[in-house]
N, C-alpha and C positions, 0 to 999 in steps of 0.2 A: 465759256458758252455763256452765253447770258438772255435777255429778254429779247422776246424774237417780238416784231408786232404782234398787236393789239387783235387780239383773238376773237370768237364769238363768245363765245364759252366762257366760263372760270375757271371749269375742270373735264377734263376730254379726257380719258381711260382707257385707251385699245388696247384686248386682249391679254388684259392681265392673268397672271399666274404667280402665288405661291407655294413652294412645295419645300416642304421640310423635309432637307434630305442630306444626306454627307458629300452627294454629287449633281448638285440641283441644275450644278454649271454645264453640264456634259447631259442634257436632256432634251430631247429634238422634239417640242411639243408639237411638231407636224408629227411624231408618229407615234397615230392609235393603240399599238400592240405595248408599245414602251408604256403610253399611258397610264392604261387598263392592268398592266404591271402596277404600275403607283399605288392604283387605288385600291388595289390585291392585298398591297404588300401591308405585313405589319409595324415594318422596321420607320417607313414615310408618310407620313401625312402630306397631305391637297387639302389646302388650306382655301385657297382663293381659285377657279378653275375660270381661265378663259374670260375672265367678266370684263365687256366694253359696256361705256354709259357717257356720258355726258350731263356736266352741273351748269345752269345758264347763270348769268349776272343775278346779284342781292337775290336768288333765289335760296328755300330751306329744302335741302334735299337731308331729307330722313332713310334712313339702313336698318330697316328694321329684321332681324332674328332669337331661335332662341338660342342659348349658353350652347355654342362647336358650331355657330351655322359659319364662322371667318369674319364678322361682322367688324370685329376690330381689331382684325389681322387688317383687316381692307384698308380701312385709318390708317392705318401704323404705314402703311407699304407709302399714302399718299405721298407723305412728309420722308420715307424713306427711313425714319426707323425698324420695319422690317427690311428689310430688301426686297425688293420682286424679282422673282426667279423668270419671269421674261414679260415682254410685253412694251406700252407705252404709256406711262403720266405727263400733262400740258396739263400746268394749273399759270392761269392768266401770259399762255407766252414762253414756261419756264419749260423745256425737257428737262424733269424731271431727273426721266433715268439716269442721262448722263455726266448729270456734275458732277465734275471734280469734287473732293471734300470742304476746298475756300467758296467758290462757286453755292453750295447744298450750303449750308454756312448763312452767306447773304441768304439767301431765296428765306430760308426759314424765317430770319431778324424782321424783312423786311417784306412779303408774301403769305407769307400761313402762321398762323399764329392755331395752339393746341389747349383744350381745353378739359385736360382725366377726368378717370375717376375718384382718384384721390386726390385730386390737386393739385399734387407737384411743387406745392409751396417751401422755401427756404427756410428752415424751420429758425437760422440762427437773424434773421430778421424782421423784423417788423411788419405792419400793414402796407404803412409808405414804405420801407424800398423793397416789399416785395412787388408792389402792384410798379413803382417806375426803375423795374432791376431791367428789361429788357431796353426800356430809354437808355440806361446806364451802359449796355452792351452798343449801345448805339452812337454811346458818346455826345449824348446831349446833356452841357452844363447841369451841376447840381438845380439849383436855382427856377430853370424852367422844368425839368424832369420832374421837379419834386411840386409845383403849379400846373403840372398835367396829372398827377396821382389825385393830387387834390382832387380836381374836377369827377374822376371818376370816380374816387369813393365814394364823393356825394350820391355819382350817377347811381353807386347800388347798393345805396343806402347805409353804408360805416360809417359819415360824420362822425368824431369821437371814436372812435375803432383804431387812428390812424397808425397808433403808437402802441398795440399790443402786439404783445407777436401769438402766430399759430397757435401755440398749443393752448393758449388761455378764448379762445374763441370756438363754435360754436362746429359742427358740421358744416351747414348751412353759412355760416359766415367766411368760412372756410373756401367756401366754391367761389361765392362773389368777389372776394378776393381773389382768386385764379380768374376771375370772366373780368376784374378791370384787369388783370397784367396784359391777360390776352387782348380786349379791345384798345390798352391805353397806344398800342401804337400802328392802331391804323390798318390791321391787314384785308386787307381786300378778303382774304377767303378766310372762316371762320372752324376748325377743325373740333368737335368736341365731341370725342368715348364713353356715354352713357354718367353726364356729367353730373348727373341729379338722381343716379338710384340708391347712392349710399343715404339719402337725406327722409324726413318720414316724409309721409304726405302732407303735410303742412306748409313744408317750409319747400317742399318738391314743387306744387301749386303756386306757391308765391316765385317761384325760381322764372319756371314757366312762365309766369308774367313778366316778371324781369326782361327778359330775353327778348318775349315778342313785346314791349317798349321799347328794349337795343333795336331790334331788329328795323319795326319804324320812322327809328331815330337816325340811324348810321346806317341803314339798307348795304349792310357787308352779306357775303356767301356764306350760307352756314351751312358744312354736311353735319348731323345731325345723327349719330348711333343710338342705337335703344333696344332695349328689350320690350317697352308698355307701349302697347298697340293706343292706349290712350291717348300720352305722350305722344305719339307719333302722327298720328291724326291732330293733335291738337295744333304744332309747333307747323307740320306740312307742308308748303307747298306740292312738291312728288315723295312719293314713299317706295322707297326699295323694300320688298321679302327673302331673305336671305334661302337658302335654306344649302349644309351639302358646298357653302364655298361658289356657291350661283345666285344670281339672282334670279329668283323663278316669277316673279310681275315686277313694274313699275308702270306708275299708276300717280293719277292722285289720291288723295287720302277715300276720298268716298265714292271716287269708281272702284276703290279694290275691296268697298266694303261693301259695298251692290254687284259688283262681279266677278271674284275669285277665277285667280287665274285654274288653279286646279282644288284638288281635295284637298292637299298642304293648307292653302291659303286658307280656304274656306275652313277650316279645323281653326286656323289661326284664327279666326274673324267671330265665330261664332259665337263667343258669348257679347261681345260687342252686339251681335248682332241679335241676338236676341233681348240685352237690355235695350235697344231703342224701340224694337218691336211687340216690349212691355210698357213699355214708357210713351209708345204712340199711342193702344189698346187705354191706357187709363186713361189718358187727354180725350180718345172717343168716347170713353164710356161718362165722365166725367161731363163734357159741353152738351151729350145728349140727354 
């Protein structure tokens, strides 16, 4: 199975479930009684519950949620780093759930790249070789892959560090290497799992600025997972708030802030709304 006709959306997910249980393959996901038994079980974990959504091409789609909400499991399902229990995933025309091992490898190399929270760099390779690694897997000859790697090393602000090893770089610099390594293959879809959460606030802000600038230039589709509301509002064209494996609300960040769908979302955005209200009140008092 290979890529089909060019789809309208970059990502289409339909009725996706991920259940951590020994007999997940035997579950009838139409059987409400069985699903309730899973919900009540102490041995099984329903991490993703019947989620359906789409992500438009060149959109930055942010998934937010507290720890344990299922957001990291969801993003891992998109690349089948975690095998979905049921449902359909289509990414740029690839029927991801029905790819065999060889097709899945080709898909991961060409269609989607992932940036992890903990960088995932190869410790025995320097910055240049880490960034160029994806091109090496594609069989690109050394001169070309190094030229392209140097271009992206410059783009993420690491010129002069190309011969350093990961252990000699700060966390922010390692994350820049991870982003360059993901972007060098020009992936149509970039998946980012809390990529900046381990950075100090100043470096985190710089990396957000860098991502905004890169997106303005390369216009890729970004699926971005975070637990930070400010980060999600700053980066996302649309945002999904996730709780207990489900999407509670999907809308633009401004709409979610202005009109929370339920009490959970309202609590989630309460501090941000209070901050904005105080800022507006201060601005009104100053102008008066």
